[in-house]
N, C-alpha and C positions, 0 to 999 in steps of 0.2 A: 373427183383426185384421189389420191390415193396415199398411204404412206410409205414411204421406202426405208425401210433400213438399215442403215449404214455401219457397218463393224472394219473395226482395226486390230490387226496383229498385233501383241503384244513387243514393246519394245521401239527401240529408235532405229532406223534404218534410210543410211547415209553413199550406200554402192550403191546405187538404184537411181535411176534420170527421176525428173522428178513426176512425169506422168507414170515412170515407171512403179513409182511409189503408191500404184494405186491399192487403199485398204492398211496402209500402214502409217505410222508416225515419223515424221522430218526431222523434229526440231523438238526442243524442252529444256525448260531453263528450271533447275529446284523440282524439278521432279520423278516419281519413280514408279516402277511397278511390282503387283503384286497380284498374287492372283490371277495374273495377266491383263490388269485394267491399272490405269495410270491414277496415281493420286501425289499429291504433294507429300515433300520431305519433311520428315520433323524440324523444329524449330529449335534454338539455342539460347541456353542462356547462362551467365557468368558464374565461376565457381572462385574467381580471385579479384578481389578487388582492384589491387595494384597491378600494372605491366610487369612485365620483364623484360630484361637487359639484350638485345639480339635475335637473332632469326634459331628458333626451336628448330632440330629435323630428327630427334629422338627423342621415346617418350617411353620409360618401362615401370610398372605398377609391380607393386608385390606386398604383401601384409606380415607383420611381422611377429613371433609369438607372441606378446602379447596383447594381439589383435588390433594393431594401431598400420593407418594405411598409410603409403608412401608411392611415390612415384617422382624418377628423376625426370627430369629433364633439361637439356643439352642444347646450348646455344650456339655461336661464333663466337660469347664475349664474356658469357657465364655458365658453370654447371650449380642447376638448381635441385634442390628437394622441396618437394611440395607435397603435405600434408594436413588432411581435416582443416582446409578453406587457407592455408599460409604458404609462403612460399618463403625457402632459405637459399642464403646463398652458401654454396658449399665447391667453391672456385678453388679448384689448387692452389696453392702459394709458388711461383717460381723463384720469389726470392725475399731475404727479409734483410735491412742492413739497418744501422745505425750512425747517423750524423751528428757533427757539431754543427751548429749555429748555420743550416743547408738553405734557409731563404732570403728572398731576393726582392724588395718590393720597389715600388711607383705609388709616390703619392696620386690621390685621384683614380688609380688602378685597383682590378679586381683581380689585376692576372699577376702571377706569382712567380719566378723563376726559383725552381728549386735545381741545387747542385748536391751531386752523385757521382760519383766518378763507377764510371763504368756500369752506368746500371740495365742498359740491356732494352729500355722500353723502344716501343714507337709509337706514331698518334694514335691516340683512341685504345690503348690499353688504363687500367687501372690500378691505382697506388692507394692504401688507405694508412694514412698519417697519424699518430700514438704518441703517446709517453709524453708530449707538449704539454706544459703546462699552463703557458700565457696564448694569449694575442698577439700576432705579429701585424706590429702596427696596426691594430685594432681587426687584423682579418680573421674568426674564429679557424683555427684549422686541424683542432684537435679532434681526433675521435671521429671521424668524417672519411669518407672514401670519397675519390675525383678521377674522374678523365684526365688523362692526358692530353694537353691540349695540342703543343709544338712540341719538335726535338731540335733546338737550334746543336745542340753536337751529342757527343757519346758521353758527354757528362754532365748534363743538363739540361733540363725540359721544364714547362710552363704549368698549371693551372689555373681554373678559373674557381675564383668563390664566387656563388651563388644562393648559397642559402645559409643565414643569412643575405640577404642582400648588404653587400656594402665592397666599400672602396678602401683600399690603407692612407693615410695621412701621413706617409713621411716616405722617403724615399732611401737605398740601401739596406746594408744588409744587417737587422739589429741581433743582437746579442740573446740568445734563447737556450743556449743546451744542449741536450742528445734528443735529438726526434727518433724515433723507430717508424720507417718507410716499410711496408708489407705490399709485395708486387703478386696480383694475378697472374696466373696464366697467360701469358702474352696471345692476343685476340688474334684468331682467325679466320675465315676472308668470308663476307655473305652472301656471295654468289660466285658460280663457274665462272670463270675466264678464260681468253689466251694467255698461253704464255711471253714472259716479256725478253728483253735483253736477249744475251748473245747465243745465238743455235735457231732461234726461230726466225720465219721467213726469209727471203732472199736477200744477200749481200746488198750494203747501201741502201736499202729500203728505209724511211722513216727517219727518226733521230735515238740515240743511245735513251736506252730507257725506256720507251715508249711501246705500248701493244703496236707489234704486226698484223693487218688483218689478214695477210695471206697466211698464219701461223697456223699450224695444225694441231700444238702443242694444247691443250686444252688443262690449266688451274681447276681443282675441284673444290665446290664451298664447304666451307665447314660441317663433318656429322659428327653427331656421337654413337659409337655403338654401346650399348649397357648389357649388364645379365646379374644375373643373384649367384651370391655366394654365399649358402646358408640366409642370415639374416641382414648382413652387408651387401653394397650395390661395386660390382663389380664395372667402370667408365674407360673407356679410350675412347680420345678423340686424333681425325684418321690424321696420322703420319705425325701420332705422340705417342709417349710414353703408356701405359697401366696405370692405372692410378685403384685406389681400395676407399669408399669411405663405409665409415665401422658404424656401427648403428650404437654401440652403444658408448660412443662418445657424444653423442646430442648431435644437434640441428647447428648448433653454434659450428661444429667443428669442420673444419675443409677435409677434400677429401688428397687423399696423399700418393704416393708414389709408391709402387709395386718394390721391394728390392730384390736386386737378384736378375728382377723379369727384363726383357728388349725392350728398350725405349723407343722409339720408330716404329708400328705397326698400321695398317689401314683396320682393320673390323677386330672384333673382339666377339668369342662364345663362348659358353661352359658347356661340355659335354654332362647328359641325363642317364643312368645315376649313378656311371662311377666317377662323377665333380673333376673332369681334366679343362684345363683353361687353354682354350684353342688362341693364338693371336695368327691373324691370316695377312699376308703381304708384307714379313715381318723382314729381323735381320738373321743372316744367314750366321754372322759372330752373332752373338749376346753380347750387347750395351755396346756394338757398333755401327750407327748411323748411317755410315758410308756404305755400310752390306746389304741396306735391305735391297730387296727383292720381291717385285709385286707377283710374283707367284710362288713364294713360300713362306711356311705355314710351320707357325712349329703348335706344340703340345705342352704342358708343363705337368711335372709328375702329379701322378694321381692325389689329390686336397693339399697340394703343397703349389699356391701362388710363386713362389722363389725360388723355384728348383726349373729351370729348364734347359739344362744342357746332360745330353742321356746319358745313363750309368746301368753298369747290370746292378744297382743299389736302389735305381728308379724307374718309372715308367715314364718319364718326359722322351719326347721325341721330332719327327719332325719328316716334312715332303718337299717336296719341290711340281709342282704340277704343268705340264709337257702344254696344255693345249690352252692359248689366248694370250695376252700382253700384259695381263693383271687379275690378279681377282676382283670381285667387283662386292660378295655379299655373299653370307649364309646363314644356316638356319637349322632348327632341328627342325626332322619332319621323319613321323613311321620308323623309330627307333634309330635313327641315320641323324650324323650330318651331313646336309647339303650344300656345297659348295660351288657356285657360280663364278666363273673368268668372264670377261668380255666377249667368250665366244663358245664355250662349255659349261655341262652341269657334269660334276663330281658326286660321289657319294664319301663319306669318313665313317667305315665301320668298327666299333670294337672287336676286335679277333682274340683278345689276350698274347700275353707274353710268348713269342719276343718281342714281338711290331710292336705289340699293342693295339694298335689301327691299320684299316686296311687302306687304300683310296681306290676308287673306281670310278673309272668316265663312265659316263650311263648315258651323255647327250652331246651333241657336237651341232653345232652352227643357230646355239640355241641360248648364250647367252643372256645375263642380266645388264639392262639398262643403267643401273644405278646401285648406293649400298641401298635405299630404302624398296626398292621394287618387286621384290619377294616378299608372301607373305603362305601361313602356314593356317587351314582349315582341317580339322578332324582330320589330321593326316593326311591331306588333298595340299600341294605348294601350287599357287597362282605363279607366275611375275611375268613383268616386260622385258622383252627383248628390242633390239635397235631397231625392229619391223615391225612382230610381231606377239599377241599374247599367248601363254604358254601353261599347262598344269603338267602336273607329278603325282597319279595318285598306284604308281607302281611299275607304270608306263608313262614316258612321254609323249604328252600330247598338243600338237597345236588347235588352239581355239577357237572355230569360225567366227569371226568378227563382222558386225553389219556398220560398224562405221568406223573398219581400221585406216581406208586411206584417208579417211577423214583425221584422225589422229597421226598418223605417221606424217601423213603429208605437211603438220604444220607446227609439228614437235620443234621445240629449237635446237637444234648439235650443241651450242657451243654450253647451253645451261642445260641439258638435260640430265645431266648428273645429277640434279636435286628431286627427279621424279618420286613421289613416295606413294606407299602403297597402303592401303588399310580395307581392315574388316569390320562389317558389321552385321553380324549374326544374327538377331534378331527380325534383319530382311536377308538375309542369304546373299552378301553384298561384298563386293572386290571394287574397291575402288582405286583408281592411281590417278594422283593429281600432276599434273605436266605444266611444263610454261612453254607458250606459243612461240610461233616466230617472233622475233625481236625483242620477247621481254627475259629479265634478270628472273623477276619472280613469278613461281606458280599462278597463274593465271585460268586455269581449267580442268575440269575434269571427265574423264569414263568410267562408266562402272557397270559390272557384271552381275547378274544373277545370277550364281553358280545353277542353282534348281529350277529355276525359270529357263535355264538357258538364252538370256536376252541381255542386250545391249541399251544404255543408254549416255547422253552427255550432258556436262552440263557448265555453263559458265558464272551459276550464280554465285557458289564461294570453293574458296580453295582453302585447303589446310596444310602446314607444311608437318606437321606427325598428329599420331593418332593412335588412340590406344583403346580397343575394341569393351565392350562393358565385361565386369570381372568381378574386380575388387572393387565398384563401382556398379548403379544400376544402369546409368548411363555410358555408353560413349564419351572418350575424353578428347579433345582435341585441340590443337593452337594453332593460330590465323597471324600474322606478320602484319603491320602495318607500317611504313617505312616512312608517311612523316611524322608518325605520334612520338608523343616523350615519353619514354620507361618513365615507372613510377616507384618500380622496386627498390628498396635500398637507398632509396634517395643519394643517387648518386650526383655529385656535385659537377657542374658544365658539361653531361651527356647530353650526347650528339641525340638526333631523332632515329627513332628503328624500334618499336614496342610490340611484343608480341604478347598475345592476351588469348587465355585459359575457357575452353565453353565444354557446359557437360549437353552435349548433344542428345536427338530423339526426345526434348521436352518443351512441349506447347508448341504451337506454330508461330511465332514470330523469330525474327535476329535481333537477341539481345535487348527485346523491347520495343524492338522498332517490326513496324510491320515486313514480312518479306516477299517479295514477290514472286509470282509462277506463272506457270504458260506450257504450253505445250501445243503443237502446230501439225497436225497432217498433211499426206499427200493429198494432190487433185483426185478425184473420185468423179463420174461420170452414169449417166445411161445407157446404156447400148453399144457400149463403147465409146461413145461418143460422138455417133452417126448423127443421132439427133441431139439439138439445143431441147433444154429443158427448164420448164420455169418453176419454182420453188415459194411458195406462200406464208409458208407455218416450220417454225423449229418447232422442237418437244427435246426439251436436256431431260437428262438421266445421269443424278449424280447420288454419288452416297453417304452421309458421313459430312454435308455441306452444313460449314457455318462462313456467317460474313457474304463477299456477294462475289459474283463471279462475272466477266465479260465475256461472253460470245460472239466470236465474229462468223462471217460465212463470206467470204472472197470466190464474187462469180467470172471466169474465162471464158476466152473463144478459143485458146491455144495454149499452150505449154509457153511457157517463157516470154508470154506478152503482157498486157499490163491489162490491171483488172479491171473489168466493165463496171461492173459493180459490187459493194462490199457496203455490208450491214452488220454494225454492230450492237447488241441487249447486253443490260447487268440484269443479271437472273440471281435470286436466291434463294433461299430452301422451300421457301413454296412456292416459286416460278413452274407453272404448268407447262404455259409455251410462248414463244411468241412471235408475231408476224413478219415477215419481211419482202421485198418486193424485187425477186433476181434473176437472172436472165443470164445461163450461156451455156457454153459445151461441157464445161466441169469445173468445179468449185472446191476451195479447201476449210478446212475448220481450224480455230484456232480458239483457245480456255486463257485468260487471263485471271490470277486472283492478284488482289494487291493492297486490300484492306488489311486491318489489325484483326489478327485470330484469326483467321479465312485458311479455310480447311476443304479440299475438294476429292472427291474419287467418281471419275469420269467412266460410266459405263455405255450404254447407244447410242447414237444418233439416228431419230427418225426426224425425217422432212416429208413436208407435204409435197408431191412434186407431181407431174405430166410431161411429156413430151410435150417439143413448142416448135417441131419443124426443126429444117435443116437447114435452111439459113436466118 
């Protein structure tokens, strides 16, 4: 007998056939490649004991002059500031109203009807009640926040008292005097969907106000764009107004609309170092929402967020992009601002007076797939388009991808606008989280190691927003769980859907629980499969192993046929070898871990094999 060394190329290859994948890895969960070898990814731990309301799709971190770290987190329902282990609600206020005797209760019910003429709320919006001196028929409402349960009319809505659990002891409208109602910004949309109503689908299909399966109009899920302006935060929710959170006002103060700025835009960015504020997909006439153009962009006068109309006395300006149907996203890179439409790439450069900025198209048929699809790594931009992956480092390059067909054949066309990119510079990785066919949420990912030029996929974890290490020693990310009840802010009657905040690359567990990982090879053989072979011994090769791993060797006679023999052995850090008794024309390898604190890095496989005839 002789030992045969089986070596595998780094990365996952899903472009080839089963037999063509000899010497390659074909599938993985919670694995990465480093120095050419597969290893388990780092785990994550909680940095916030409470969970946030809604789906978070943007994070932005910065450090104040006093050395305090802040992270902005925007969801479809709230805007938060995370700082040193605490989260603060800074959601902009839509409306504040004082009403007299506004409550109606029903005996033995926790449901309260609120009367507020022209309240403008929808189901799921949030309202804070204050200045109420007494309980309302035993229901405690003062200084509490409620999710609006139903909206029977334009002048009324209902809320539910859940904490403390109580029911009213009378029916009617008690005299309680004046009460202050503070309404948050109206809820956004948790997921992308087909457009509704007039103009979508063919005439006569479906019922009024219901989604048309044949509609091609996709309504984007809610996302935020953030940038800093000195120590302060600028925030924009897609198709909404520009807001500013002034750090000097403290964490209890909400973000407020910037006076004089356009009221409807898609994306926000601040130029550096000159500090012009850019709004993309914005209004052609400032403060006229009906004039919003998805291909129009404006920049404010330098250092002045309130001046947007060009004049000889300021440096404000505007452009309209020609290629594409809408501006998708933008980012700073290589001293320029890169702007993606759905079909092209442009650059904005400061050229000085009188035009201030110049706009140049630098690529076609390479547009972005989503607002979060692009990242910058040391002056190189990486992004995901509708059909491929690209980078720009002075020239546009289409990235050869060994999992391209797998990813783009399975991505959902309706919810692909939710794709978000992440950078993990410690491991030279750019990851795109995406939704698979039929999924309303992100549930898969694809990673490019730009230093080693390898790709790998993962269905083990997904994140809706990510922030690379910088202000913190670890990358921070957020995860959405649709079935969990959020706990931040103790909102009364809040529905399910919670966001967790994690610190990544911290140990090898998933929030204190074991994190399964696996990697599977393509088939390998001897003498191009002319002869069957017999295997009697496997010698594993692990580095930095903790916990146990299961090694499975599966033997078959032909590609895409049922396995003829499968052997699995559990190995630890001290396992030198294990025996098998397998025979086949080809075999493949799978390595699994599922124990707490388990970690593996796999090297070279050695098998004790010999030819065993042709039949």
